[in-house]
C-alpha positions in Angstrom: 0.0 -0.4 0.0 2.8 2.9 0.7 4.7 1.8 -1.8 1.5 1.9 -4.4 0.7 5.5 -2.8 4.2 6.4 -2.9 4.8 5.8 -7.0 1.3 7.6 -7.2 2.8 10.7 -5.0 6.0 10.6 -7.5 4.1 10.2 -10.9 2.1 13.7 -9.3 5.2 15.0 -8.9 6.5 14.5 -12.5 3.7 15.7 -14.0 3.9 18.8 -12.0 7.6 19.2 -13.1 6.4 18.7 -17.0 3.8 21.4 -16.4 6.6 23.9 -14.8 8.8 23.3 -17.9 6.4 23.2 -20.7 6.9 19.8 -21.2 5.1 16.9 -22.2 7.6 13.5 -21.0 4.9 12.0 -18.1 2.9 8.2 -18.8 3.4 5.3 -20.7 3.4 4.4 -23.7 2.7 0.8 -25.0 5.3 -1.3 -27.2 2.0 -2.2 -29.4 1.2 1.9 -29.9 5.1 2.4 -30.4 5.3 0.0 -33.5 7.8 -2.1 -32.1 7.9 -5.5 -33.8 9.9 -6.9 -31.4 9.8 -7.3 -27.7 13.4 -7.3 -26.7 12.0 -3.3 -27.4 10.6 -2.2 -24.2 7.6 0.2 -23.8 8.3 4.0 -22.8 8.2 4.7 -19.0 9.5 8.2 -18.4 13.6 8.1 -15.9 12.0 9.5 -12.8 13.4 13.4 -12.4 16.6 14.0 -10.3 17.5 10.3 -10.8 20.6 11.9 -12.8 21.6 13.9 -10.5 21.9 11.2 -7.8 23.8 8.9 -10.6 26.3 11.3 -11.9 27.2 14.5 -9.7 28.1 17.3 -11.4 31.8 17.8 -10.0 32.4 14.7 -13.0 31.4 16.0 -15.7 33.6 18.7 -17.6 32.8 20.0 -20.9 34.3 17.8 -22.7 32.1 14.8 -22.0 29.4 13.6 -24.8 26.5 12.2 -23.0 23.6 9.8 -24.7 20.3 8.5 -23.7 20.2 5.1 -25.2 16.4 4.9 -25.9 15.9 8.6 -25.3 12.0 8.6 -25.5 9.8 12.1 -24.8 13.6 13.2 -24.1 13.3 13.7 -20.7 16.9 13.0 -19.7 18.4 15.1 -22.6 16.5 18.1 -21.5 18.1 17.2 -17.5 21.6 16.6 -18.3 21.5 19.9 -21.0 20.2 21.7 -18.5 22.4 20.2 -15.3 25.6 19.8 -16.9 28.0 21.8 -18.9 28.7 18.9 -21.7 30.2 19.8 -25.1 26.6 17.9 -26.6 24.2 15.5 -25.3 22.6 12.9 -27.7 19.0 11.1 -27.7 19.2 7.8 -29.3 15.4 6.4 -30.2 13.9 4.2 -32.7 10.2 5.4 -32.5 10.1 9.0 -35.0 6.8 9.7 -32.7 8.5 10.3 -29.8 11.3 11.7 -31.0 9.0 14.3 -33.0 7.2 14.6 -28.7 11.2 15.4 -27.6 12.0 17.8 -29.9 9.1 20.1 -29.4 9.7 19.7 -25.7 13.7 20.8 -26.1 11.4 24.1 -28.3 9.0 24.8 -25.4 11.7 23.9 -22.6 10.5 27.0 -20.2 14.5 26.6 -18.4 17.5 27.8 -19.4 20.7 24.8 -20.6 24.1 24.9 -19.6 24.1 23.0 -22.9 22.8 23.7 -26.5 24.5 21.5 -28.5 21.6 18.1 -28.5 20.6 15.9 -31.3 18.0 13.4 -31.7 19.0 10.3 -34.0 16.3 8.1 -35.0 17.9 4.6 -35.4 17.7 1.0 -33.7 20.9 1.4 -31.1 21.7 -2.3 -32.0 22.7 -0.6 -35.6 23.6 3.1 -34.4 27.3 3.8 -34.4 28.8 5.5 -31.5 30.8 8.5 -31.9 34.2 8.7 -30.8 34.0 10.9 -28.3 31.4 10.1 -26.3 32.2 9.2 -22.9 29.0 8.7 -21.0 26.1 6.4 -21.8 22.6 6.6 -20.1 19.6 3.2 -20.4 16.2 3.0 -18.8 15.9 -0.8 -19.3 15.1 0.9 -22.9 15.7 -3.2 -24.6 16.3 -6.5 -23.9 18.2 -10.3 -25.4 19.9 -9.6 -29.2 19.5 -6.1 -29.1 20.9 -5.1 -25.4 23.9 -7.4 -26.1 24.1 -5.7 -30.2 23.9 -2.2 -28.3 26.4 -2.7 -25.3 28.6 -4.5 -28.3 28.5 -1.1 -29.9 30.0 0.7 -26.8 32.8 -1.5 -26.1 34.1 -1.4 -29.7 33.9 2.5 -29.5 36.0 2.0 -26.0 38.7 -0.2 -28.0 39.0 2.1 -31.4 39.6 4.9 -29.3 41.5 3.7 -26.2 39.6 4.7 -23.5 36.8 4.1 -21.2 33.2 4.8 -20.8 31.1 5.5 -18.6 27.5 3.5 -17.7 24.6 4.6 -16.4 22.3 1.8 -16.3 18.7 1.8 -14.3 16.4 -0.7 -13.5 19.1 -3.0 -15.0 17.2 -6.3 -16.1 20.0 -7.5 -18.2 22.6 -6.6 -16.3 24.1 -10.2 -16.0 24.0 -9.5 -19.9 26.4 -6.6 -19.8 29.0 -8.4 -17.1 29.1 -11.8 -19.2 30.8 -10.0 -22.0 33.8 -9.4 -20.0 34.7 -5.9 -20.4 31.9 -4.2 -18.4 32.9 -3.8 -14.5 30.6 -2.4 -11.9 32.0 0.5 -9.8 30.6 2.4 -7.2 26.7 2.5 -6.3 25.5 6.4 -6.5 23.9 7.9 -2.8 21.4 6.3 -1.3 19.4 8.8 0.4 18.5 10.7 -2.8 17.0 7.2 -4.2 15.3 6.2 -1.3 13.7 9.3 -1.1 12.0 9.1 -4.6 11.3 5.5 -3.5 13.5 3.7 -6.1 14.9 0.5 -4.8 18.3 -0.5 -3.6 20.5 -1.4 -7.0 18.1 -0.3 -9.3 20.2 2.0 -10.6 23.6 0.9 -11.6 27.3 3.0 -12.9 29.7 0.6 -14.9 33.0 1.0 -16.6 33.8 -0.4 -20.2 37.8 -0.1 -20.4 39.7 -0.8 -23.6 41.1 -4.0 -24.0 44.0 -5.1 -22.3 
């Protein structure tokens, strides 16, 4: 009962923040509504506001960092990253063209100053998307599973090996954690601070941080 009440309160808080910022990022959108023909692609469900803040302290981000949200949906995390951090650029990769259109409109209507104005939404399947060489931070909110997940992670590993520098990965609701670490190339690092997440009603280990390092 308490968990249900907390969840409802957080949903209402998310809608209130959307309203204050002039955005439409709340609410779920089912797989069938998105037109996905594979169960490996998940439905749309936004990350909670401030979740990124707990996983990625501002002091750990510089003007040289490039951030991507894989499965960016309506653009909530893209907006939060561009608003909060002095990033070189922010990328949202999304399979649904309808959600990309909503994300682009959200960015246009945003009532908040941006610290990073170099923002791009890419219509692509993450399993086929080739990460740019300057990418340093990747974020996922359980956007896909199975072979699609494996291919997307493989693309990140290829990037790290190609340029010879590590990549940070933030994985929320980490359903495919075992598949991720079984690559032998992804190491889980220290968990983010727990107090903020307890206040947000987020379970322990629901947000996990990883590093992909060059081979050898």
